[in-house]
GUNU-50423 format. One record per residue (C-alpha): chain; z, x, y; residue number from 0. Coordinates in steps of 0.02 Angstrom, whole numbers, plus 50000, padded with zeros to 5 digits. Example, Ala and Ser with C-alpha at 12.3 -4.5 7.8 and 13.67 -1.06 7.14 Angstrom:
<pts>
+--------+-------+-------+-------+-----+
! chaine !     Z !     X !     Y ! num !
+--------+-------+-------+-------+-----+
!      A ! 50390 ! 50615 ! 49775 !   0 !
!      A ! 50357 ! 50684 ! 49947 !   1 !
+--------+-------+-------+-------+-----+
</pts>
This chain:
<pts>
+--------+-------+-------+-------+-----+
! chaine !     Z !     X !     Y ! num !
+--------+-------+-------+-------+-----+
!      A ! 50000 ! 49999 ! 49998 !   0 !
!      A ! 50040 ! 50143 ! 50118 !   1 !
!      A ! 49868 ! 50219 ! 50092 !   2 !
!      A ! 49788 ! 50056 ! 50131 !   3 !
!      A ! 49880 ! 50042 ! 50297 !   4 !
!      A ! 49836 ! 50226 ! 50334 !   5 !
!      A ! 49655 ! 50188 ! 50290 !   6 !
!      A ! 49651 ! 50043 ! 50416 !   7 !
!      A ! 49732 ! 50147 ! 50552 !   8 !
!      A ! 49616 ! 50293 ! 50531 !   9 !
!      A ! 49464 ! 50178 ! 50526 !  10 !
!      A ! 49508 ! 50110 ! 50697 !  11 !
!      A ! 49526 ! 50284 ! 50767 !  12 !
!      A ! 49359 ! 50329 ! 50685 !  13 !
!      A ! 49273 ! 50182 ! 50769 !  14 !
!      A ! 49343 ! 50230 ! 50939 !  15 !
!      A ! 49304 ! 50417 ! 50915 !  16 !
!      A ! 49487 ! 50463 ! 50933 !  17 !
!      A ! 49510 ! 50550 ! 50764 !  18 !
!      A ! 49571 ! 50728 ! 50761 !  19 !
!      A ! 49487 ! 50844 ! 50641 !  20 !
!      A ! 49629 ! 50828 ! 50518 !  21 !
!      A ! 49629 ! 50638 ! 50532 !  22 !
!      A ! 49441 ! 50630 ! 50502 !  23 !
!      A ! 49459 ! 50740 ! 50349 !  24 !
!      A ! 49600 ! 50628 ! 50286 !  25 !
!      A ! 49498 ! 50469 ! 50321 !  26 !
!      A ! 49353 ! 50525 ! 50213 !  27 !
!      A ! 49474 ! 50584 ! 50076 !  28 !
!      A ! 49549 ! 50408 ! 50069 !  29 !
!      A ! 49374 ! 50329 ! 50066 !  30 !
!      A ! 49320 ! 50443 ! 49926 !  31 !
!      A ! 49476 ! 50414 ! 49822 !  32 !
!      A ! 49488 ! 50229 ! 49857 !  33 !
!      A ! 49468 ! 50118 ! 49702 !  34 !
!      A ! 49479 ! 49957 ! 49809 !  35 !
!      A ! 49305 ! 49938 ! 49880 !  36 !
!      A ! 49354 ! 49766 ! 49944 !  37 !
!      A ! 49468 ! 49846 ! 50072 !  38 !
!      A ! 49329 ! 49950 ! 50144 !  39 !
!      A ! 49215 ! 49798 ! 50153 !  40 !
!      A ! 49352 ! 49700 ! 50245 !  41 !
!      A ! 49374 ! 49836 ! 50371 !  42 !
!      A ! 49185 ! 49849 ! 50407 !  43 !
!      A ! 49168 ! 49657 ! 50412 !  44 !
!      A ! 49310 ! 49647 ! 50540 !  45 !
!      A ! 49226 ! 49777 ! 50651 !  46 !
!      A ! 49064 ! 49677 ! 50650 !  47 !
!      A ! 49155 ! 49513 ! 50692 !  48 !
!      A ! 49230 ! 49601 ! 50845 !  49 !
!      A ! 49064 ! 49673 ! 50905 !  50 !
!      A ! 49015 ! 49613 ! 51076 !  51 !
!      A ! 48872 ! 49489 ! 51062 !  52 !
!      A ! 48749 ! 49547 ! 51191 !  53 !
!      A ! 48593 ! 49438 ! 51220 !  54 !
!      A ! 48433 ! 49522 ! 51165 !  55 !
!      A ! 48319 ! 49571 ! 51309 !  56 !
!      A ! 48154 ! 49657 ! 51321 !  57 !
!      A ! 48092 ! 49595 ! 51151 !  58 !
!      A ! 47930 ! 49519 ! 51208 !  59 !
!      A ! 47793 ! 49650 ! 51218 !  60 !
!      A ! 47681 ! 49668 ! 51370 !  61 !
!      A ! 47523 ! 49624 ! 51276 !  62 !
!      A ! 47572 ! 49441 ! 51249 !  63 !
!      A ! 47498 ! 49308 ! 51370 !  64 !
!      A ! 47602 ! 49273 ! 51525 !  65 !
!      A ! 47635 ! 49096 ! 51460 !  66 !
!      A ! 47715 ! 49165 ! 51303 !  67 !
!      A ! 47829 ! 49273 ! 51405 !  68 !
!      A ! 47894 ! 49115 ! 51496 !  69 !
!      A ! 47954 ! 49034 ! 51332 !  70 !
!      A ! 48141 ! 49046 ! 51327 !  71 !
!      A ! 48264 ! 49017 ! 51186 !  72 !
!      A ! 48431 ! 48943 ! 51218 !  73 !
!      A ! 48572 ! 49075 ! 51222 !  74 !
!      A ! 48666 ! 48986 ! 51081 !  75 !
!      A ! 48510 ! 48983 ! 50966 !  76 !
!      A ! 48465 ! 49158 ! 51012 !  77 !
!      A ! 48634 ! 49228 ! 50976 !  78 !
!      A ! 48653 ! 49137 ! 50814 !  79 !
!      A ! 48486 ! 49187 ! 50743 !  80 !
!      A ! 48486 ! 49361 ! 50822 !  81 !
!      A ! 48661 ! 49424 ! 50791 !  82 !
!      A ! 48693 ! 49326 ! 50631 !  83 !
!      A ! 48530 ! 49384 ! 50553 !  84 !
!      A ! 48569 ! 49562 ! 50591 !  85 !
!      A ! 48745 ! 49538 ! 50525 !  86 !
!      A ! 48681 ! 49459 ! 50362 !  87 !
!      A ! 48556 ! 49606 ! 50341 !  88 !
!      A ! 48692 ! 49727 ! 50381 !  89 !
!      A ! 48805 ! 49648 ! 50254 !  90 !
!      A ! 48672 ! 49663 ! 50119 !  91 !
!      A ! 48642 ! 49844 ! 50172 !  92 !
!      A ! 48828 ! 49874 ! 50157 !  93 !
!      A ! 48841 ! 49804 ! 49979 !  94 !
!      A ! 48689 ! 49905 ! 49926 !  95 !
!      A ! 48712 ! 50066 ! 50011 !  96 !
!      A ! 48861 ! 50060 ! 50132 !  97 !
!      A ! 48988 ! 50125 ! 50014 !  98 !
!      A ! 48871 ! 50256 ! 49957 !  99 !
!      A ! 48848 ! 50324 ! 50130 ! 100 !
!      A ! 49033 ! 50323 ! 50161 ! 101 !
!      A ! 49071 ! 50405 ! 49993 ! 102 !
!      A ! 48927 ! 50522 ! 49992 ! 103 !
!      A ! 48813 ! 50545 ! 50143 ! 104 !
!      A ! 48948 ! 50545 ! 50280 ! 105 !
!      A ! 49064 ! 50652 ! 50174 ! 106 !
!      A ! 48925 ! 50776 ! 50151 ! 107 !
!      A ! 48895 ! 50779 ! 50340 ! 108 !
!      A ! 49067 ! 50845 ! 50370 ! 109 !
!      A ! 49079 ! 50940 ! 50207 ! 110 !
!      A ! 48903 ! 50999 ! 50160 ! 111 !
!      A ! 48858 ! 51071 ! 49987 ! 112 !
!      A ! 48833 ! 51259 ! 49989 ! 113 !
!      A ! 48728 ! 51351 ! 49857 ! 114 !
!      A ! 48820 ! 51499 ! 49780 ! 115 !
!      A ! 48753 ! 51645 ! 49672 ! 116 !
!      A ! 48842 ! 51759 ! 49552 ! 117 !
!      A ! 48763 ! 51913 ! 49482 ! 118 !
!      A ! 48830 ! 52026 ! 49342 ! 119 !
!      A ! 48764 ! 52205 ! 49343 ! 120 !
!      A ! 48732 ! 52325 ! 49195 ! 121 !
!      A ! 48877 ! 52324 ! 49075 ! 122 !
!      A ! 48971 ! 52197 ! 49185 ! 123 !
!      A ! 49034 ! 52028 ! 49131 ! 124 !
!      A ! 49098 ! 51890 ! 49238 ! 125 !
!      A ! 49197 ! 51730 ! 49203 ! 126 !
!      A ! 49175 ! 51584 ! 49327 ! 127 !
!      A ! 49249 ! 51409 ! 49340 ! 128 !
!      A ! 49138 ! 51284 ! 49429 ! 129 !
!      A ! 49202 ! 51142 ! 49538 ! 130 !
!      A ! 49200 ! 51015 ! 49394 ! 131 !
!      A ! 49305 ! 51130 ! 49282 ! 132 !
!      A ! 49159 ! 51201 ! 49180 ! 133 !
!      A ! 49185 ! 51380 ! 49130 ! 134 !
!      A ! 49052 ! 51507 ! 49120 ! 135 !
!      A ! 49049 ! 51680 ! 49042 ! 136 !
!      A ! 48906 ! 51775 ! 49125 ! 137 !
!      A ! 48829 ! 51915 ! 49026 ! 138 !
!      A ! 48767 ! 52079 ! 49098 ! 139 !
!      A ! 48609 ! 52080 ! 49208 ! 140 !
!      A ! 48620 ! 51891 ! 49233 ! 141 !
!      A ! 48615 ! 51777 ! 49383 ! 142 !
!      A ! 48690 ! 51606 ! 49396 ! 143 !
!      A ! 48649 ! 51491 ! 49545 ! 144 !
!      A ! 48762 ! 51340 ! 49570 ! 145 !
!      A ! 48835 ! 51227 ! 49710 ! 146 !
!      A ! 49014 ! 51243 ! 49774 ! 147 !
!      A ! 49030 ! 51058 ! 49727 ! 148 !
!      A ! 48926 ! 50936 ! 49625 ! 149 !
!      A ! 48854 ! 50780 ! 49709 ! 150 !
!      A ! 48734 ! 50647 ! 49651 ! 151 !
!      A ! 48701 ! 50585 ! 49475 ! 152 !
!      A ! 48691 ! 50754 ! 49390 ! 153 !
!      A ! 48770 ! 50929 ! 49389 ! 154 !
!      A ! 48628 ! 51052 ! 49406 ! 155 !
!      A ! 48629 ! 51242 ! 49403 ! 156 !
!      A ! 48508 ! 51381 ! 49367 ! 157 !
!      A ! 48522 ! 51531 ! 49251 ! 158 !
!      A ! 48423 ! 51690 ! 49233 ! 159 !
!      A ! 48488 ! 51801 ! 49092 ! 160 !
!      A ! 48625 ! 51752 ! 48971 ! 161 !
!      A ! 48788 ! 51650 ! 48984 ! 162 !
!      A ! 48907 ! 51556 ! 48876 ! 163 !
!      A ! 48962 ! 51385 ! 48940 ! 164 !
!      A ! 49109 ! 51272 ! 48907 ! 165 !
!      A ! 49052 ! 51114 ! 49002 ! 166 !
!      A ! 49180 ! 50989 ! 49067 ! 167 !
!      A ! 49145 ! 50820 ! 48993 ! 168 !
!      A ! 49076 ! 50690 ! 49112 ! 169 !
!      A ! 48969 ! 50560 ! 49026 ! 170 !
!      A ! 48906 ! 50488 ! 49191 ! 171 !
!      A ! 48851 ! 50656 ! 49265 ! 172 !
!      A ! 48747 ! 50759 ! 49144 ! 173 !
!      A ! 48757 ! 50948 ! 49158 ! 174 !
!      A ! 48585 ! 51025 ! 49174 ! 175 !
!      A ! 48544 ! 51210 ! 49165 ! 176 !
!      A ! 48373 ! 51261 ! 49225 ! 177 !
!      A ! 48295 ! 51424 ! 49161 ! 178 !
!      A ! 48120 ! 51428 ! 49225 ! 179 !
!      A ! 48024 ! 51293 ! 49134 ! 180 !
!      A ! 48168 ! 51262 ! 49014 ! 181 !
!      A ! 48309 ! 51139 ! 49045 ! 182 !
!      A ! 48464 ! 51112 ! 48944 ! 183 !
!      A ! 48549 ! 50946 ! 48964 ! 184 !
!      A ! 48730 ! 50920 ! 48907 ! 185 !
!      A ! 48879 ! 50799 ! 48935 ! 186 !
!      A ! 49019 ! 50912 ! 48875 ! 187 !
!      A ! 49003 ! 51053 ! 48748 ! 188 !
!      A ! 49007 ! 51240 ! 48717 ! 189 !
!      A ! 48855 ! 51344 ! 48689 ! 190 !
!      A ! 48758 ! 51502 ! 48733 ! 191 !
!      A ! 48591 ! 51522 ! 48826 ! 192 !
!      A ! 48496 ! 51682 ! 48821 ! 193 !
!      A ! 48348 ! 51668 ! 48947 ! 194 !
!      A ! 48312 ! 51844 ! 49008 ! 195 !
!      A ! 48147 ! 51853 ! 49105 ! 196 !
!      A ! 48086 ! 52002 ! 49003 ! 197 !
!      A ! 48111 ! 51915 ! 48839 ! 198 !
!      A ! 47969 ! 51819 ! 48760 ! 199 !
!      A ! 48096 ! 51695 ! 48688 ! 200 !
!      A ! 48235 ! 51591 ! 48754 ! 201 !
!      A ! 48371 ! 51533 ! 48640 ! 202 !
!      A ! 48508 ! 51401 ! 48651 ! 203 !
!      A ! 48644 ! 51416 ! 48520 ! 204 !
!      A ! 48767 ! 51271 ! 48501 ! 205 !
!      A ! 48948 ! 51302 ! 48450 ! 206 !
!      A ! 49017 ! 51125 ! 48482 ! 207 !
!      A ! 48949 ! 50960 ! 48541 ! 208 !
!      A ! 48765 ! 50908 ! 48565 ! 209 !
!      A ! 48631 ! 50964 ! 48687 ! 210 !
!      A ! 48451 ! 50921 ! 48726 ! 211 !
!      A ! 48329 ! 51069 ! 48767 ! 212 !
!      A ! 48166 ! 51031 ! 48855 ! 213 !
!      A ! 48016 ! 51139 ! 48885 ! 214 !
!      A ! 47919 ! 51074 ! 49036 ! 215 !
!      A ! 47737 ! 51120 ! 49045 ! 216 !
!      A ! 47600 ! 51059 ! 49167 ! 217 !
!      A ! 47548 ! 50904 ! 49071 ! 218 !
!      A ! 47687 ! 50884 ! 48942 ! 219 !
!      A ! 47869 ! 50902 ! 48902 ! 220 !
!      A ! 47934 ! 50944 ! 48728 ! 221 !
!      A ! 48115 ! 50914 ! 48687 ! 222 !
!      A ! 48232 ! 50959 ! 48538 ! 223 !
!      A ! 48410 ! 50898 ! 48515 ! 224 !
!      A ! 48534 ! 51008 ! 48423 ! 225 !
!      A ! 48710 ! 50991 ! 48360 ! 226 !
!      A ! 48845 ! 51113 ! 48317 ! 227 !
!      A ! 48788 ! 51271 ! 48220 ! 228 !
!      A ! 48608 ! 51247 ! 48265 ! 229 !
!      A ! 48493 ! 51351 ! 48378 ! 230 !
!      A ! 48336 ! 51310 ! 48480 ! 231 !
!      A ! 48212 ! 51445 ! 48511 ! 232 !
!      A ! 48070 ! 51431 ! 48639 ! 233 !
!      A ! 47925 ! 51549 ! 48642 ! 234 !
!      A ! 47873 ! 51551 ! 48824 ! 235 !
!      A ! 47698 ! 51630 ! 48794 ! 236 !
!      A ! 47648 ! 51507 ! 48664 ! 237 !
!      A ! 47741 ! 51359 ! 48736 ! 238 !
!      A ! 47822 ! 51319 ! 48566 ! 239 !
!      A ! 47999 ! 51251 ! 48536 ! 240 !
!      A ! 48085 ! 51254 ! 48367 ! 241 !
!      A ! 48257 ! 51230 ! 48297 ! 242 !
!      A ! 48352 ! 51296 ! 48148 ! 243 !
!      A ! 48523 ! 51294 ! 48075 ! 244 !
!      A ! 48635 ! 51438 ! 48141 ! 245 !
!      A ! 48797 ! 51448 ! 48037 ! 246 !
!      A ! 48864 ! 51593 ! 48136 ! 247 !
!      A ! 48860 ! 51503 ! 48305 ! 248 !
!      A ! 49045 ! 51531 ! 48320 ! 249 !
!      A ! 49013 ! 51718 ! 48339 ! 250 !
!      A ! 48966 ! 51680 ! 48520 ! 251 !
!      A ! 49144 ! 51647 ! 48560 ! 252 !
!      A ! 49170 ! 51833 ! 48540 ! 253 !
!      A ! 49000 ! 51879 ! 48609 ! 254 !
!      A ! 49044 ! 51803 ! 48777 ! 255 !
!      A ! 49176 ! 51936 ! 48791 ! 256 !
!      A ! 49058 ! 52075 ! 48736 ! 257 !
!      A ! 49109 ! 52087 ! 48555 ! 258 !
!      A ! 48958 ! 52077 ! 48442 ! 259 !
!      A ! 48982 ! 52050 ! 48259 ! 260 !
!      A ! 48835 ! 52082 ! 48140 ! 261 !
!      A ! 48828 ! 52024 ! 47961 ! 262 !
!      A ! 48672 ! 52103 ! 47891 ! 263 !
!      A ! 48566 ! 52089 ! 48047 ! 264 !
!      A ! 48400 ! 52183 ! 48059 ! 265 !
!      A ! 48429 ! 52345 ! 48153 ! 266 !
!      A ! 48280 ! 52302 ! 48262 ! 267 !
!      A ! 48376 ! 52145 ! 48320 ! 268 !
!      A ! 48530 ! 52246 ! 48357 ! 269 !
!      A ! 48426 ! 52366 ! 48461 ! 270 !
!      A ! 48360 ! 52220 ! 48561 ! 271 !
!      A ! 48542 ! 52164 ! 48606 ! 272 !
!      A ! 48580 ! 52345 ! 48660 ! 273 !
!      A ! 48429 ! 52347 ! 48774 ! 274 !
!      A ! 48479 ! 52186 ! 48856 ! 275 !
!      A ! 48662 ! 52229 ! 48875 ! 276 !
!      A ! 48632 ! 52398 ! 48950 ! 277 !
!      A ! 48460 ! 52378 ! 49025 ! 278 !
!      A ! 48396 ! 52532 ! 48931 ! 279 !
!      A ! 48245 ! 52563 ! 48822 ! 280 !
!      A ! 48270 ! 52606 ! 48642 ! 281 !
!      A ! 48138 ! 52670 ! 48518 ! 282 !
!      A ! 48176 ! 52649 ! 48332 ! 283 !
!      A ! 48098 ! 52765 ! 48212 ! 284 !
!      A ! 47985 ! 52672 ! 48080 ! 285 !
!      A ! 48090 ! 52710 ! 47930 ! 286 !
!      A ! 48233 ! 52613 ! 48010 ! 287 !
!      A ! 48136 ! 52455 ! 48052 ! 288 !
!      A ! 48190 ! 52364 ! 47893 ! 289 !
!      A ! 48370 ! 52427 ! 47892 ! 290 !
!      A ! 48513 ! 52302 ! 47906 ! 291 !
!      A ! 48670 ! 52328 ! 48010 ! 292 !
!      A ! 48846 ! 52270 ! 47955 ! 293 !
!      A ! 48981 ! 52294 ! 48085 ! 294 !
!      A ! 49041 ! 52255 ! 48259 ! 295 !
!      A ! 48994 ! 52332 ! 48422 ! 296 !
!      A ! 49094 ! 52324 ! 48586 ! 297 !
!      A ! 48963 ! 52303 ! 48724 ! 298 !
!      A ! 49099 ! 52326 ! 48855 ! 299 !
!      A ! 49104 ! 52512 ! 48819 ! 300 !
!      A ! 48974 ! 52637 ! 48881 ! 301 !
!      A ! 48798 ! 52639 ! 48807 ! 302 !
!      A ! 48829 ! 52811 ! 48734 ! 303 !
!      A ! 48993 ! 52755 ! 48644 ! 304 !
!      A ! 48899 ! 52606 ! 48571 ! 305 !
!      A ! 48754 ! 52714 ! 48513 ! 306 !
!      A ! 48872 ! 52835 ! 48433 ! 307 !
!      A ! 48959 ! 52700 ! 48334 ! 308 !
!      A ! 48796 ! 52622 ! 48280 ! 309 !
!      A ! 48722 ! 52784 ! 48221 ! 310 !
!      A ! 48879 ! 52830 ! 48129 ! 311 !
!      A ! 48870 ! 52671 ! 48030 ! 312 !
!      A ! 48688 ! 52686 ! 47999 ! 313 !
!      A ! 48699 ! 52870 ! 47959 ! 314 !
!      A ! 48572 ! 52906 ! 48092 ! 315 !
!      A ! 48559 ! 53001 ! 48254 ! 316 !
!      A ! 48503 ! 52969 ! 48433 ! 317 !
!      A ! 48435 ! 53072 ! 48573 ! 318 !
!      A ! 48375 ! 53039 ! 48748 ! 319 !
!      A ! 48190 ! 53071 ! 48773 ! 320 !
!      A ! 48138 ! 53054 ! 48956 ! 321 !
!      A ! 48181 ! 52878 ! 49014 ! 322 !
!      A ! 48222 ! 52807 ! 48844 ! 323 !
!      A ! 48334 ! 52830 ! 48692 ! 324 !
!      A ! 48267 ! 52866 ! 48518 ! 325 !
!      A ! 48361 ! 52822 ! 48355 ! 326 !
!      A ! 48299 ! 52919 ! 48208 ! 327 !
!      A ! 48356 ! 52950 ! 48027 ! 328 !
+--------+-------+-------+-------+-----+
</pts>
């Protein structure tokens, strides 16, 4: 009840332009938090009823014949049809859009949305929490673009690189991640996206929940929906999208922290991970192409430490040759 009275008081100050900055801020907070839309309608209706009824003048254009200009309506009829028609139209406008403007447009006018950007450099990892409570683990050499607050019917951000998401559930406001022509739409779930520009493939690996991944092309859109322990892979060059079971999706809970666990992974795939994490170029000798790697690597350590451990397990050696690394038997 106290908030309702405060809302009425601040509304009158708002109409007379007597609000301080703090009172204006408080006014829009009360409107935004109000669950009683009827109260706001009553306030606005009352202000219309108190509006001075000024007869309309200057409504007859100069191009009409002189006789037409001499036709006069009675003040009562003119006021009734003029003001009440406007009031009726305004009432309809309020019901359809008035609350939207008060809850969104006017609020954004005094508190605009700002676009933010976070970049993680080589061997750097960042953890962010967005305004809706969504948590993001940003992998090295990745960029996340996001608003300081979400408005509208969806929560949209942009990712270049790799990140792990724990999306706050909000069924009425889908969370959408844009990575070039690929968009991932979720309501509330945890998953990993790898969308480095230099990679031919983009992958979305789902740990919990359900997501829809769409590839948007000039004349068509292809979409795949996956559930927990599944992965979608998109070939950007060929414009193909496919999904497969991925039993080890839970490994990404550790990967987001830089701890990579391999259970018989092709060494060539491990090398690709190292190249992305450290932004280096690695050449694998032909006799190691079909080798499998079992073990874990801590990508938070330096590239030389990680290469040392990898080569120790594989009984191999590495050397630096110009601008790249070479792993040989």
